[in-house]
N, C-alpha and C positions, 0 to 999 in steps of 0.2 A: 504494500500500500504506500503510495506516494502522498505525503502530506504537503498541502499547498497553502501558502499564506498570501493574502491580498493586502497591498500597501498603497494607500492613496485615497482619492475621492471614489468611494464605492459606487456612487451613481454613474461615474464616468466609465467604470469597468464592469458594469452590471451584465452586459452582453457576454463578456468573457466568463463571468461567474456562471452564467446559464450554460455556456458550452462545457465548462468543467464538470457540471453535474451529470453529463452524459457518459463520462468515463468511469467504469466500475472500479478501476484500480486506483482512483484518485479520491482524496478526501480534502475538502476545504477546512483546514484546521482553525483558521481565524482570520481576522482583519485588523489592520492598524490604520484607522481613518481619522483619528483625532487631529485637529488643527488644519484639516484640508477644507476645501470649499464645501459649503452646504449643498446637499443634493438629496432628493427623496428616492429611497430605494428600499425594496423589501428586505435587502440584505443588511440594512442598518440594525435590524433586530434579530434576524435569524442566524447570523454568524457572530460568534463570540469576539469581543473586542480585546486586544492586547496592546501594550506599548510595543514599539518597533523592535527593541532589543529582545524582549521576551518572545515575540512572534517569530523572529529569525531563529531563535534558539529551538523553538518547537517544530519548525518546518524543514522539509527537505528541499523545497523549491519555492520561489517567490514570484508573484506577478506584481510588478512595480509600475504604477500608473504614471509617476513623474519622478525622475531621479532626484529632484529637489527635496523630496520627502524623506530621503535617507542621506545623512552626512557621508561624504566620500570615504572617510576613515572607517565608517561602519560597513560600507560596501566592500572595502578592501578586506576587512576582517571576515565578512560572510563568504567571500570568494575563497579565501585561504582555508576556511572551514568546510569547503565543498558544498556550500548552499547555492543551488542553481538559481539563476535569475533570468526572468523574461521581462524586458522593457516594453510595455504596451504603448509607450510614447517615446519619441526620440530623446535620449538623455542629453545632458549638457556637460560634455567632457571636453577638455582641451587636448591638443595633440600629445602633450607630455603625459597626461593622465592615460590616454589611450595606450601608449607604449608601455606604461607601467602595468595596466590591466592585462594587456596581451601576454606579458611575461608571467604574471601571477596566474592567469587562467591556464596557461600551458603547464606550469609547475604543479598546480593543484588538480588539474583534470576536471575543472568545474565548467559546466555549460552556462554560457551567458549569451542569450539570444536577443536580438533587437527586432522589433516589428518591421515588416516589409509589406505594407498594406496593398500596394498596387500588384505586387507579384502574387499575393494570396487572393486577389480578386479572381474568381473562377474563369471569367472570360479572358483576362489578361494572361493568366497562367497557361491556359490552353494555347494561346497564340505564341507565348515564349517557347513552349515545348515543340511547336511546329515551325520554328524559325531557326535558320542556320546562320553561321557567321562566315563572312562579315555581313552586317545588316545595315539598313538605313532606317532610323526611327525618327519620324516626324511627329511632334506633339503640339497640339493647339489647345491652349488654355485661355479662356476669357472669363473674367470674374469681376464683380464690383470691387473697388478698392477697399471697401470696408470689410470684405470677406477674404482678402488675399493675404496670405502669410508665407513665411519661408518654408512651411511644411510642403508646399507644392514642389519646390526644388528638391527637398529631401526625398519625397515620394518617388519622383521620376528618376533621380540619380541612384537611389537604392534599387529600383527596378533594373536599371542598366547593369548593376553589379551582378544580378542574377542572369543577365544575358551574356555574361562572360567578359565584361569590361571593368577596368579599374580607373586609374588616372588617365585622362586624355593626353594624347601626344601634342595636340594643339587646341587652343580655345579662341573663338572670336565672339565678340559681343557688340550688338548694335542697339542703341537707345533712340527712341523718338517720342517726344512728348508734345501733344497738341498745345498751341500757344494759349488757348483758352481753357486748358486743362480738361477737355472733353474725353481724352483717353491718354494712356501711357503705354507704349509698345516696347517690348524688349525681345530681342532675338539672341539666343545663345546657341552657338554651334560648337560641338566637341568632336574632334577627329581623333580616332584611336589607332593604335599601331597596326591593327589587322585590317585597316581600311573601313571599319565600322564608323557610322556617323550618328550622332544625336543632334537633331535640329529642333530646338525648343522655342516656340513662339508664345510669349506671355503678353496678354492684353488686359489692361485694367480699364474697364468701361462699365458704367453703372447700369445700363439697360440690358445688357446681353450676358449670356452665360454659355460657355462651351467647354467640353473636356473630351477630347478625342485624339486618337493617334493612328498613324499608318506605319506599319512595319513591313519592309521589303527585303527579301533575301532570295537566294537561288531556289528555295523550296516553294515559295508562294509570296503573295502579299496580302495583307489583311488591313481592313479599316475597322477600328474599334471605337464605338461611342460609349464612353464611361458614364454617361447620364442615362441612356436607354438600355445599356448593356447588350447592344447588338453588335455582332461581328459579321462582316461581309468579306468573303474571299474574292479571288480574281473573277470567278465565274458564278458564284452562288453564295447564299447565306450559309453560315456555319452553325451547326448544332453541336455543342460540346457534350461530352459524356462525363457524367459525375464521377465514375470510378477513377478517372485519370487525375482528378484534382487532389492536390496535397493540402491538408488543412494545417494552418499555422501552429496551433497548439499541439497537434499530433506530432509535428516535426520536432517541437521542443521536447516533448515527453520521450519520443523515440531516441533523441540525442542523449538524454539522460540515461535511459535504460540500456541502450546499446553502446554508451560511452563514445559517441561520435561528435564530431564538430557540428555546431548548429549551422543551419542553412544561411543565416545572416548574423554575423557576430561583430565583435569590436574591430577586427581588422577591416571589414567592409565599412564600418562606421568611420574609421580613421581616414580611409580613402575619400569617402563622401565629404567629410569635414573639410579636407583640404580644398576640394572643388568648390564647395559652398562659400568658404572664406574668400577664395579668389574671385568668385562671381560677385559677392557682396562688396568686395573692394572696388568693383568697377561699375556697379549700378546702385540705384537707390530704391529699395523695396519698402513698402509700408511695414511698420513694426508689428510684431505678433500681438 
């Protein structure tokens, strides 16, 4: 039996808790939500509350909603003691901290996995599995400025790591802002060493919303609408098969049980961190 602890705003990770209940070999041991944002959830009362130190002591693995809820020194201690950690949101680590964590994780054999939401979208995952390298990935994102955060960059760049790419060989950035502030357009093009390309178009515009991409490789090309979840191939619409889809929490638990590396870990986070910092140094995005 694997004992799981939930740390953070329970309302924010309620869906994860629901998924955990489906696994017979897992038990939600408790939660540590004191001091987080208020949120209404049935789990506020149905799961025992502990302080963070006591919960970590009682559990084999932790679902952490926000890295800010646990001091870095406590995370280090938990990793050394082989407490497996799943970050359901992107943590806030520096490059130096990443290198320290990577070394500790290797020494302790602890599983530390970071969410990769686009890859675990069933439609996107199917497309990734049916795409060869090198590939051309064109992403179109249009959102109101008020709803636009750095998470968009993290989501897309984390997906690209699952498509076999790490640090780009070359990066080009184009900015265009309407003189009356009606829109702000940003193009980011990353060229990788195997000739793969990420062409990302970000448009901040109040009245429209779009989130779709096209991926082209020697196998096929696919158009994916992430709002309607529709996939269109070169000649026909695509119907994905559920058995082919890997679930994010299952990958985490299997990594623990089989003592494997997680599908998305601190090494991938460190690569994406470098790219995001370079992009943010050249453009101006709204604050989170």
